[in-house]
Every structure is written in structure tokens, then in C-alpha cells.
N, C-alpha and C positions, 0 to 999 in steps of 0.2 A: 413670601409676603405679597408679591405682585403676580402670582401665578395666573390670574385671570386677565392680566393686561396684555395687549398686543401693541408692540412698538414698531413703527416703520421708520427706519433710519435712512434718510435721504442726505447723508452727510459723509464727508471723507476727511482724510488727514488725521487730526488728533482730537481736537476739542469736542466736536459732535460725536464721533465714535466713542469717546471716553464716557459721555453721558449714556449712550446706548449700552455700553458694557455694564455700567452701574445697574441699569434696569435688568439686564441679563443676570447679573449676580443676585438680584432680588427675586429671581424666578420668573420674570416676564418673558414672553416670546418676542424676541427681537429679530426682525427681518431687515437685513441690510441690502439696499438696492445699489448695485454697482454698474458702472457704464461698461458694457461689453465691448464697445468700440475702442476703448482705451486700456483694455485688459484689467479693468476694475480700479479700485482705489489706488491713487498714485503712490501711496506709501508701500504698496506691495513691491515696488521697485527700489525703495530707499534702503539699500544694503550698505553695510560697512565694507571697507576695502577687502577684508578677509572673508566676508560672508559669501558663500556660494549660492548661485541660483538653484532652483529646484523645480521639479515637475508641478508641484502644487501652487507655484507662483506666490510664495509666502515669504515675507521678510520678518526679521525680529521686530522691526519698528511697527509693521502692520499688526503683528501678533500682540503688541503691548496693549492695544485697546479694542481688540476684536475677539473676545472669548465667548463661546457658546451662542453664536448668532447663526441664523440661517442666511445664506447669501444667494441673491438672485442677480444674475448678470443679464441686464436688459438694455435696450436702446429706446429711450423715451421718444425718439422721433418715429418709431414704428408703432402703428396703431395697436397691434396685438400686445406688444410689450407694455405700452402705455395703459392698456385696459387691465393688465395684470396688477399694475400698481394701483389703479383706481379701485379695483375690486378689494384689494387689501385695505385701502384707506377707509372704505365704507365701514369696516369692522374694527378699525384700529382705535386705541385709546389715546395714543400719543404719536406725534410725528416729530422727528428731530431733523433739522435741515440747516445747511450752510451753503446755499447756492451762491454763485456769482451774481452780482447785481443784475436784475432783469430776467435771469434764467427761470426763477420760480414762476413768474408771471407768464413767461413764454410757454412753459409746459403745463400751465394751469395747476401748479403744485404749490402756490402761495396759500396763505392762511384763508383768505376770503374765498378762494375757489374751492378748497377742500371743505370749508364750512358748509358749502351748498349741498354736499353729499353726506356730510357727517357733522351735524350741528353741534355736537358736544365734544368735538375733537380738541385736544390740547396740543397746540402747535408750538414747539420750542425751536427758536432760530438763533444762530450765532452769526454776527457779521463783524467786520473789522473795526472801522472807525465811526460807526453809527450810520443811520439811514441817509444822512445828507452828504456823506463822504464815501465815494466809491473806489478809493485807492485799494490796490492789492495789499493785503494785510498778512504778511508772514510774521511768525513769532519774533524773530530778531528785529524786524522793523518796529514792532510794538515795543520791544524792550528799549530800543533806541529813542522812540518818540514819547515815552511816558516816564522818563527819568531813571529807569533801572540801570542802563549802561553807564550813565553819567556818574553813578555812585558805586558801581560795581567794578572793582579793579583797584590798582594802586597807581601812584604817580609814575612809577617805572613801567608798569604794564600798559597804562592807558585804559580807556573804557573797554569793558568786557561784557559779553552776554553771559548769562548763567547757562551752564552746559546741558540744559534741557529746555523743552518748550514751556517755560514757566507760565507765560501769559495764557497759552491755550489751556493749561491745567486749571488756572484760576478762573477762566471763563467757564470751563466745564462745571466747576463747582457752583458757580453762580447760576448756571442754567438748571442744574439739578435742583437747587433750592427753589428756583422759580416754578419749575414744573411740579415739585412736591407741594408747594403752596397752592398751585392751581388745582391739583388733585384733591387736596383737602377742601378747597372751596367748592369743588364740583360735588362732593358728597353732601354739601349743605344746600347748594343752589341748583344743582343739576346742569350747570352751564359749563361750556368749554372755555378756552382762553388762548390768547396769543401771548407767548412769553418770549421776549427778545433780550439778548445780551450782546453788547458790543465788547470786543476784546479790549478796546481802549478804556471803556468804563471799568471793566474788571481789573485792569492793570492799575488805574488810578485809585480804585477802592482799596487796593492792597498796599498802597504806600504808607498808610497808617501814621506812625510817629514821624517818619521822614516828611510827610506832607504837613503835619501840624507844626513841626519845627520851623518850616517856612511860613506857613499861614499865620502862626501866632507870634513868632519871634524874628522872622526875616532871615533865618539861617538856611542857606542853600546847601544841600548835601553835596559833598565832594567825594573824590576817589579816596576812600579810606580802607579799602579792602574789607577784611572781616571785622574791623573795629566798630564798636557801637559809639555813636556820637555823644551819648548821654551818660555812659557808664564806663568805668575803667578800674581794673583791667578786665575788659570784656571783648572777646574776639582776638586778643593777642595770642599768638601761637609760639610754642617753644619746642625745641628738640632736646630730648633727654640724653643722658650719657650713653644709653644703650641704643640710640638711633631712632627712638619712637618720637612721634609728633603729637602734641596735645594742644588743646585750645581752652582758655579760661573763660568763665562767665561769672565773674565775681560781682554780685549785685548789692552787697551790704558791707558795712564796716566790720561787722562780726565775722563774716565770711573771709574778708581780707586778712584780718588778724589771725584767724584760724589757719589760713593758708600759709602765712609767714611762719607760724609756729611749726607747722608740719614739714616745711622744707628747710628749716634751720635758718630762717632769715629774720629772726627776731630783732636784729639791729635796725631794720627798717621801720619798726613799730613807732619809734620815737622821732622819726623824721617828719617834721611838720608839713613837708610838701605832700605827704601821702595820708594825712590824718583824716580826711573826709573824701567822699566821692568827688565832690566839686573840685577839690585840689588835685586829686588823682587824674581827673580828666585834663586839667590844665597842665599837669606835669607828666603826662602819660609816656612821652618818649624817654624821659629820664628814668622813670619807673621800669619801662620795658627793658632798657639796657641792663639795669641792676638785676631784674628777675632772670634775664637770660643767663647771667653768670651762675645763678643758683641751679636752674633747671639743667643747664649743660653739664653740671657736675654731679647729678644724681640720676639714678635709673628709675624708670617708671615703676618697677616693682617695689621700690623703697617708699613710695608715697601713695600709690593707687588705692589700696585698701584704707589707708588712713584718711584720705580725702573722702571716700565713700562714707565711712563711719561718721565723719565730722560734717557731713552734708555740704561739702565744698563743691560747687558746680564746676565741672570740667569735663572734657571729652577727649577720648583717644581718637585721633584722626585715622580713619580706616578707608581703604579703597573698596570698590564695589565687590570685588572677589572676597575680601575678608568679611564684609557684611553678610554675604550670603552663605558663608560657612557656619553662621550662627543659627541655632534652632529657632529662635524667635523670628528671624527673617524667613527661614524656610517655611514656616507655618503660614505665611502670607502669599505663597506662590500658588497660582492656579495653572494647572496643566490641561492640555487638550491635544489629542492625537488628530492630526489633519493629514489624511493619506498616510504617507510614511514619515511625516514630520511630527516630532513630539514638541509642541510649542509650549512656552512657559511665559508667564507674566505675573505682575503683582496685582493683587486685588485693588479695585477702586474703592470698595466699601469695607473699611476696617473698623467701623464702630461696632459695639456690642450692645444688643438690646435684650434685657431680661424682663419678661412680662411679670407684673406684680400681682 
């Protein structure tokens, strides 16, 4: 779809490269500029304890957002290397950047400088806390400072970060959207644009109902683990007789009654404490204890198909290994041979478009 676009990626770590990979998946030519004095993108060195180094200087983390890109290892302080970048920028459609504060201007790679040599460039930039705040912004810091950690975890665990760079992913989606809007506008006006996303803003934008619970009702999100503050039983987890773990997402009274019928808990239907969602939220700990007794004494196979047929929302809790043993997940994997390394990652673009 974007086979005629050239994207220059002046970004590292996850959010910016994730945007670059999106355009690579859409057919664009994506050229990633890496600092040769530091052996390239820092995530090339971010290996797990069991992950071995390799001649290609590639880690699984780096591979996750760097598929089908051209890589140029340059030193922007050297005139010849800087000229290579400038020549590319003259013909580029999009630039993706996440420089440290002041560095883009130092190398004349900020939007206003590039616009002088390419007036219609679309320049997409990610920063941490916004233009007025130059703090170092790693994902866990953002999860802490934007409310995520304060509501993720339980009373016994304490605050927890989500086990992936969620704020980076959210910011990448925001930047993709902004660049796509700018591309659409360019087809009508012929003008380029400066698209900027702060990790902080992307995080707050994603708080959704947790934000409105506070803004409208003064209810501050607490450490409630998987539980939904407005619905019950929603987020409660149970272990079945055969050792499987499930999570419930019961959103209506009809679903609740149907669930009780299918696990043989009809005695709870007449309990006034659970007769409506509001009452179930108020009495969720009591309900949780009662449901544990039922699920602990039945196997997953005894109710799984019944739940599916009755449209009762629940999920089997699976580890990553189990997930990628399924054909649906395998279909989303992109592979790329880099030297002797067969790299794999998940697509960034999983939407389907059918031309009418």
C-alpha cells in the first residue's frame, strides 16, 4: 500500500522503531539510521539471561520491532556520514525520530531544519513528558507516573508494571495515527507536517474509564489486580479441578445467571446480594469465595463448550508458549533471516482491509 514511500527512521528502542516497522509492513522502504559508535540501537544488547550473543549483533528484543528495514550504521558527527542522511532526507516522505532533548537541533535533524531541504516532509517525533519536561523517560517510569502502576497489582504484591513496554506501544499507535492523518491531509493540501506524541499524553489518553471514574465520581483507582471496578464478576480468576486457570468477564445479569446454571450453582440465583451488577460489585469478595468452591470442584472440560455455546465470556489463562502453539497466533508471526539468525516477531498491523 505504501510501496512508493521512503521512511527514514532516526529512532531507537521500541516506540519509534515500532512505527517504522508498521510502514515496512505496509510496503514502504524503511531506512534505519543507527549510531556506529555505540554498535547501533541499544536494544541490540538487551538480551535475556539465557539469550546468547551472536555475530549479527541481534537480540530478540531488537527483532521485535525491526523487520524488513535497511540499516545504515553512521556517525552523525562525521561529515560524510551526515551527508548520507541528508541526501536520504531530501527524497523521504516520512521521518521518525526520538532524539534526546537538544540532539535533533545539534545535528540539524529537527523538523524545521529538514523542512528546509524537503518542504513536504512529514516528521513524526516521540518524546517523554512533553516539550517542556526533559526528564529521561523509560517505560516503567511512565507507568509509575501516569497511574498505571498504582492500579496494577494487588494489596499483597504492591504496585506492579505491566510486563511489556505498554506506554511505548500506546505512543507508537498514537504516532502512527498522527502520521496517517498527516499523509491524508498531504494528498489534499500538498503540505507536510510535524507530528508529535508524548509518552505521557499517550498513557493518560489510555486510562479511559479509570480516568472518568475519578474525573466524574472522585473514585481513585486502587490496587485491585485483574478486577474491574465497575463490573463483577469481571477479572476474577479461578483454578479448576484439573489445574487450569480461567478468568471471568461477566457483564450482564443474563450472563451471570447462565454461568450459574452451567456450573451447577443455581442456589446463588436467589441470593439477593448477587441479584444485580451493582450488588455483585458491592459483595464481590463474598461472591468470589462462593464461586471458588464451584470452580475448584469441576474440570474445565465440563463447562468450556457450554460456556462458549451460551455466550458466557471467560478466558483460559495461557502462557506465551501455549499461545504460540495455536494456528491463529502462528499466522501473525513475521520471519526474517538475518545472516545466520532466523528472527521472528509479531506483526504490528493486524487489521484486514477489503476493497469494496
